[in-house]
N, C-alpha and C positions, 0 to 999 in steps of 0.2 A: 685642559688648556682652552682658553677662550680664543675665539676666532677674531683676527684683526679685521676691522672695518676698513675697506679701501679708501684712500684719500682721493677726492674728486679734483682733477686737475684741468684747468682751462689753459689752452695754448693760444697765445696772441702772436700771430705771424705764421705763415705756412710756406716759408722758403725751404731750402735744403735742411736747415737745422730744425725748423718746425715739423717737417715731414718725418725726420729722424725721431723727434720726441714723441710725436703721435704714435708711431710704430712701436716705440718702447713702452709707452703708457698702456696701449692696448694689449701688449704681451705680458704686462706685469700684474700678478694677482693682488698686489698691494696698492695698485693704482687704478683709477677709473677715469675715463675721459669725460669731462663735464661739457666742454665746448671747444671749438676751433674758430677763431676769427681771423680773417685776412682782409687787408684793404681792398684788394680786387677779388671779389667772390668767384670770378671765373676760374681762378687758380685752384680753387677747391674742387671744381668740376665734379666728375664722378668718383673722385678718390675718397671723399669723406661722406659717410652716411648723413643724410639730411638732418637727423635728430641731433647731431653734434654741431651743426653749423650755426654760428651766432651771426646774425645779420647786422645788429647794431651794438657796438661795444658798450654803449651806455646801459644796455640791458644784461650785462654779464651776471648780475645777481640772480636773474631768473633761472640760471642753470645750477645754482647752489655749489659753486666751486669752493674747495678748501684752500686751494693754491692757484695762483695765476703765474704762468711761465711766459714772460714777454721776450720774444725773439724777433720783434718787428723793427721798425724804424725807431731811432732814439726819441723822436718826439712823442711816441706812445707812452713811454715811461714818464716824460715830463708832463703830458696832458692827463694821464689816467693813473699814474703811480699812487698818488695820494688817495684816490677813490678806491683803488684795489686794497690798499692798506687799511682803510677804515673798516673793512668787513672780512678780511682774510689775510693769510700769509701771501706774500708776493715774492717770487724768485726773480731776481733782477739779472737780466742777461745783456741788455744793450749798453755795454760799457762805453760806447762812443758818445753816450749822452751825458757823461760826466762832465760837470762844469762847476765853477764856484757857486753860481746862483742856485744850484739844486743839490748842494752837499747834504742838507738836512734830509731831503727825500732819499738820497742815496744811503745815508746812514740808517734810516728806518728800513729800507729794503734789505740792507746787509744784515740787520738784526733779525728780520724775518727769515732770511736765508739760513741763519744760524739756528733758528727755531726749527725750520724744516729739516736741517741736518740732524738735529737732536731727535726729531720724531722718526726719521729714517733709521738712525742707529739704534734707537730704543725698540723699533718695530723688528728689526733684524735679530737683535740679541735676545 
């Protein structure tokens, strides 16, 4: 049986949900933490290993993520969602950013989430 290659996950936002996700990613052998970005770097403090801290969100590709999980402010999906989707799957989490003007972006993000779900179910089975 071939060994599954872990999916590299970037986490954008390090509040309560971001911390929870980082802990789960680090504990899951099918996942690997690619990076963590937070608007205020001080929040990351001594909690996150320096190698995972992304200082500039424009440089997210430097960490080679397969998936980006956005749990920050809704403007992050509005500003970066299309950039994320150009190079990887993006799991959309800031549902408060839903508006008529960005429905196409949201549709693309939901399609990516479905692809991720398919990858997870195929990996487990």
